[in-house]
N, C-alpha and C positions, 0 to 999 in steps of 0.2 A: 656718403657712404651708404652702400645698399643695406637692406634689413639682413640679407644673407651674410655679408661681411661682418655686420655688428653681432650676429648672434654666434658667429664662429668664436667670439671672445668672451661674450657676455649671453647667458641664457636668456631668451626673450620670454617675457611673461605678459600675457594679455590682462587687462585690468580685471576681466572675470575671474582670473586666477588669484588676485591679490585682495584680501579682505581689508576694507578701511580700517578696521580695528588693529590689523596686523602692522599698518603704517605708523600708527600712533605707539604700539607697543614697541616697534623697532626703534622709534626716535626716544622713548622712555629708556631703552637700553643703551642706546649710543650716546645720547646727550641728554640725560636725565635732568639736569638743571636749566636746560635752555627753555625760554618762555614759549608755552604753546598757545595760550590765551591770554589776552589782557582785556579786562572788563572793568569799566568804572574805577580805575586806578589800582586794581588788583592784578598782579601777575599770577599765572598758574603754570608751574613748569611741567614738561612732559610726564615726569615721574609722578607728580601730584595728579595730573589728569588721568594717567593710567590707573592709579590707586583708585580714583573715584569711579572710573569705568568698571574696574573689577568688582568694587563693592555694588555698583548698581546692577551689574550683571547678576551677581549672587542673589540680590534682593528681589529681582525679577523673577529668578528661578524659584526662589522661596514662595513667591506669591502665585506660582503656578503658571507663570507666562511661558509659553511654548512656541516654537517656530510656527509661523502661520496665524497666530493670534493677532489681532488687531489691537493697537494701542493709540491712545489719544493724548495730546499734549494740550494743556490750557494754561499758557502763561506766556510770559515776556521772553524775547531773545536774551539768553543769559547762559552762564556756563553750564548750569543745570541741564538745560536743553541739549547742549553739545554733549554732555556726559551720557544722557539718556538715549540720544541717536546713536552714539558708538556702543553703548550696551545692548541695544536692540539688535545690532548687527554683529556683535562679539560671539 
C-alpha cells in the first residue's frame, strides 16, 4: 500500500511531530495497568510511569530547568533514568 493510500484513511505523522512523552501518556490513558517497565523484579505500569514523569517534570521546572539547559545523569540504568529522560522531553 502506498503512502498516499494509507494517509487517505489515517493522517500521517512524522516522528518529529510526535513527542516521546506523548506516546507514554497515550499508553497511560489507554492501558494504564499494562507493564511499561520491568526492573529487578519490579513492574511499573504506564500509569505509574506517567505519574513519575509528571512529578519529575514539575520538579525540574521548580528547580529552574528550562528548554536548552544541559542536564547530566550520573547513575545506573534504572527506572529513575527513564523517568528523567521522559521528563526532560515532556
